[in-house]
N, C-alpha and C positions, 0 to 999 in steps of 0.2 A: 305515300308518294304518288303523285299524279301519273296515270298511264301515259305512255309516249304519245298515243293518238290524241288524247285530250289536250296534252301540252301543245302539240303541233296545231290543233284546232284553235286553241286560245291564242297562239302566236299569230296565226293567219288572220283571225278576227281583229287582233290588236293592230296588225300591220295595215289591214284594210281601213280600219277606223282612222289611223294616223294619216294615210294617204288622202282619204276623203276630207279630213280636217284641214290638212295643208292645202288641198285643192280649194276649199272654201276661201282660205286666206289668199292663195295665189289667184283665185278667180277675182277677188277684190283687187289684188295687185295688177291684174290684167285689165279689168273694167275701168278702175279709177284712172290710170294713166290715159286710157283711150278717151276718157271724158275731159280730164284736167289738162293733160299735155297739150292737145290742140287749142284749148281755151287760153292757156298761158302764152303759147307762142303767138296767137293772134292778138291778145290783149296787151301783153308786155312789149311785143315786137321781138324780132329774132335777136337783135343785139342785146337788149336788156335781159331777155331770157338766157342768152349766152353768158352773161355775167353771173346770173344765179347758178347756172350749171357749172361754171368755172369754179365758183366758191364751194359748191357741194363736192366737186371732184377733188379739190384740195383737202377738204375735211375728211374725205374718204381715206386718205393716207393715215390719219390718226385713228379712224375706226379700225383699220387693219392692224395698227400698232396695239390697240387695246384688245382686239379679238385674240391676238397672239396664237392663232390656230386652235383655240379652245373649243370652237364649234365642232371640231373633229376629235382632238385629243381628249378633252374632258368628257365629251359625249361617249367616246369609246370606253373610257375608264368607268364611268357611271353605269354603262350597260353591263360591264363585267362584274360590278359590285352591287347588283340590284337588291341583294338581300342583306347588305352590310350597312345598316343605318348610320352607325358612328363613323365608319370610313367615308361614307358619302358626305356627311356633314363637314368633316375635315377637308375633304376635297373641295366642297362647295365654297368654303371660306378661304381656302388657299387661292382658288381661281378668282374669287371676288376681290381679295386684297391685292393680288397682282394686277388685275384689271384697273382698280382704282389708282394704284401707283403709276401705272402707265398712262392713265388719263391725266394725272397731274403733270407728268413729264411732258406729255403732248401739249398741254396748255402753256407750259413755259416756253416750249419751242415755238408755238404759234405766236405768242406775244413778242418774242425776239424777231421773228420773221416780219410780222406786221410793223414792228417799230423800225426795222432797218431797211427793208426792201421797198422802194418807192411805189412799185406797181401794186403791192399789197397794202401799203399805207394809205393810198388814195381811196381804196374801197374797204378800209379796215372793218367797218361795221358789218359788211357782208360776211367776212371770214370769221369774225367773232360770233355772230349769230349762227352761222353754219356749224360751229363747234358744239352747240347745244345738242345737235343730233348725235355727236360722239358721246356726250354724257348719257343720253338715253340708251345708246347701244351698249355702253359699259355696264349699266345697271341691269339690263334685261338678261336674265339667265336662260337664253335660248338653249344653250348647251345642256342645261339641267333638264329641261322639259323633253329635249330630244333623247337624252340618256335614259330617262324613265319611260320613254315612249308615250308621252302625254301631249302630243302635238296640238290637240284641240285648244289648249290654253294659249299657245302661240297664235293660233288662228283667231280666237276670240279677242285677245288683247290688241293685236296688231290690226286686225280687221276693223275693230271699233274705232281706234285712233285714226286710221286712214280715212274712214268714212267721215268722221267729224272734221278732220283736216281738209278733206276735199270740199265738204259743204262750206267751210269757212272761206276757202279760196274763191269759190264761186260767188259767195255773198259779198266779200270785202275787197277783192282785187278787181279793179276796173280800168287800169291804164298803166303806161310805162313807169309812172311815178310810184307804183305799188310794188316794185321789184323787191325791195327790202322786206316789206310786209309779207310777200309771198314766201320768202325764205324763213321768216320768223314763224309763220304758221306751220310750215312743214317741219321745222326743227322742233318746235314745241310739241307737235303731235308725236314725234319719235321719243322725246324725253318723257312725255306722259306715259307712253307705252312701257318704257323701261321701268319707271317707278311702279306701275301696276303689276308688271311681271315679277318684280322682286317681292312685292307685298303678297302676291298669291303663293309664291314659293314658301314664304314663312308661315302664312296663315292657313292655306289649304293643305300643304304637304308637311307642315310642322318641321321644317328644316331647323334642327337645333344648333345653337351656337357652339362652335368648337374652334378654339384658338389654334391656328395651324402652327406647327413647329418650324424651325428653320429648315429641317430636312424635308418637311412637307412642301414648303415653298420651292426649295431647290429641285426636288423631284418633279413637281408640277411644271416648273419652268423647263426642265430638261425634256420632259415628255412632249411638250408642245413646241419645242424649238424648231424641229425640221418642218413641222406643219405651219408654223409661223413663217418660215422662209418660203414655203410653198405659196401661202396666201399673199405674202408680200410680193413675191415674184409674179404671181398671177395678176396682181393689180397693175404691173408694168405693161400689160397689154389689154386689160379690161377697163381700167380707170384712167391710166396715164395719158391715153391718147386725147381725151377731152381736154385735159390739163395742157398738154403740149400744143394742141391746136390753139388754145387760148393764148399761150405764151408767144408762139411764132406766127400765128395768122390772125389773132385778134378775136374779140368777143363775137363778132358777126359770124365768122367761120365756125367758132365753137358752138354757136347756136344751131347752125345747120347740122353739124356733126352730132351734137347731143340729141337733137330731135329724132334723127334717124336711129341713133344708137339706143335711145330709150324705147323705141318701138321694138327693136330686136330684143332688148332685155325683158320687155314685157312678155314676149313670146317665149323666151327662155324660162321665164317664171312659171310657165305651164309645165315645164319639165322638172324644175328643181324640187317640187314636193315629193316626187317619186324617189329621187336620190336621197333627200333628207329622211324620208320614212324608212327606206330600205337599209340605210347605213347601219343603224343599231341592230336591225334584224340580221343583216349579213354577219355582223360580229358575233351574234348569238349562235348562228348556224356554224360559223367557222370553229367555234369552241367544240362543237359536237362532231363535225365532219368536214374536211376540206372539200371532198367531192360534192357534198350536199350544198355547200356555199357556192361552189363554182357552177353547179347546175342551175341554181337560182339566179346567179349573175348572167348566165347565158340567156335565160328567158327574159330577164330585164333588158339585156342588150338588144334583143330582137325587137321587142315592143317599143322601147324608148327611142331607139334610133329610127325606126320606121315612122313613128309619129313626128319626130323632129324633122325628118327629111320632107315629109308632106308640108310642114309649116314653112320650111326654108324655100321650097319650090313655089309655094303660094306667094310669099313675099317677093321673090325675085321676079316672077312673071307679072305681078300686079303692083310693082313698086310705084309707078307713076300715079296710078289711081289712088293708092293708099295715101301718098303724100298730099295729093290734090284735095282729097276729101278730108284728111286730117288737119292739115295746116294751111291750106289755101295756096294761091299762086305765088305768094311772097316767099314761100319756102321751097320753091322748085329746085333749088340747088341741092336739096337733100336727097333727090331721087337717085342720082348716080352713087351717092354714098350708101344709100339703103341697099342698092344692088350689090355693091362690093361686100357688104357684111351680111347679106341674106343667108349665107351658108353657116353662119355662126351657131344657130340653134342645133343644126345637125352635127357639126364638128364638136361643139361643146357637149352634146349628149354622149357622144362616143368617149370623149376624154373623161367625162364624169363617171361613166360606168366602169371603164377600164382603170382609171386613175384613182378615183375616190373609193368606189365600192370594192375594187379588187386589190390595188396596190396598198392602200392604207389599211384595209382589213387584214391583209397578210403581212403587215409589218414592213412594207417597202417605203416607209415615209421618206427615208434619206434619198432613195433613187427618184421618187416623185418630186421631191424638193429640188434636186439637181436639174431635172427636166424643166421645171417651171422657172428656175433661176436663169437657165440658159435662154429659155423662150422670152423671158422678160427683157433680158439684155439685148437679145436679137431684135425684139420689137422696137425698143427705144432707138437702137442703132439704125434701124431701117426707117422708123417713123420720122425722125428729125429731118433728114434730107428730103424724104417724100413730102412732108408737110410744107417745107420751104419751097419745094418745086410745084406742088399740086394742091396745096391747102388741105381742106378737110377730106377731099378724095384720096389724098396720099395716106392719111391716117387710116381710112377704111381699107385700103390695099394692104397696109402694113399689118393690121390686126388679122386680116384673113390669112396672109402668108404665115404668120406666127402660129395661128391655130392649127394649120396643117402640119407644121413642124412638131407641135405638141403631140398630136395624134400619132404621127409616125414614130416619134421617140418612145411613147408609151408602149406601142405594139412591139417595138424592138426590145425593150427591157423585159417585157413579159415573156417574150420568146427566149431571151437569155436565161430567165428564171424557170423556164419550162412550165409556165402556167398557161394552160390552154382551156378556154371556157367551152369549146365546142368539141372536145374529144368524146368518143362514144361512151366511155365509162360515166362521165358526168351527165350526159344527156339521158342515159338509162336510169341513173339514180334520180334525176329530176322527174322523169316520167312516173316512176313508182311512188315517189315521196311527196312531190309538190303539186301534182295534178289534182 
């Protein structure tokens, strides 16, 4: 049996490798939008770019449906079964079969909406092409690579497809008439990544076929249910506002809002790798010691929130310059929107550490789900009248107020559960063990 010190050293090295691997990926996620997004806004024009963003935001609902919370629930299950090859194979195919079934269900729903609703029927090609990204997301076993803590494969696959896709956009997209081509290139890049990820899981890690039983499928669905509700509710204030702006204020306003929001999401992409890499590690620590896991979370909270606050302040103070340099004078109406949502990286970092790393790790899935469901409903209720009155600016204000509500609610629940990440016992454990 490995000595505890060697096991801890190996875990720290693996965690560092995973964070660095995901930062390579997120570095590309950060750099590529900074190159491609301004190019697309300028070349396609704000309105045609808004149609692309509107189509992608609608497809995102089906991505959430097919994800079904597995990026957390399946990741957690695999992390806890790291030495059980047969059990992991059964879980792998349970998740894959469920995701494929949900993908088919989503395709049927999409065809019905496109066929019935005039607004969607007029631009049916955009919505159908956008669904290819859903197919790619369904196939890509991100949850598997996260669970076995091999994030470098995610980095390599997604990074390569994004680079190829970005190059294709710069080479082939030259004017407003290329809006559908833009969407096609982006969707095919994601689908290619999904196929590659599935192939590597089978060939490199030799995931053996294991036909899941009805009980396997039921338990997998049940375990992911509350996390599915959480991610679905989360979309009501991270994805829905682009969609609502497109519905109530038109493609032009959707373009202004999407341009600002994607800049913010690119910045948040600098924080996500830490959360993704720490999540399975937190689950492993929690199996050994509650105090050890909480002390680790306290350090993560300090560093992640400080970094996110610096990013948020930078965006708020330099919003005008950022929009001018990035999108040109034609996108000037994105400046106030960017200021409204500049605090999202900071608030999102807090909710990710406290909600994902702590609440989900300690089995508070149901409570976390309730918070996000309430927040999603709150956002939609607030956003519709705000968008009608103030356009894209109203959507920015609504999502900011919603994120504040989420952070306050998470803190309230953790205090109710008597979970404190900064008590003296946890800090002393962290100092002895993790330094």
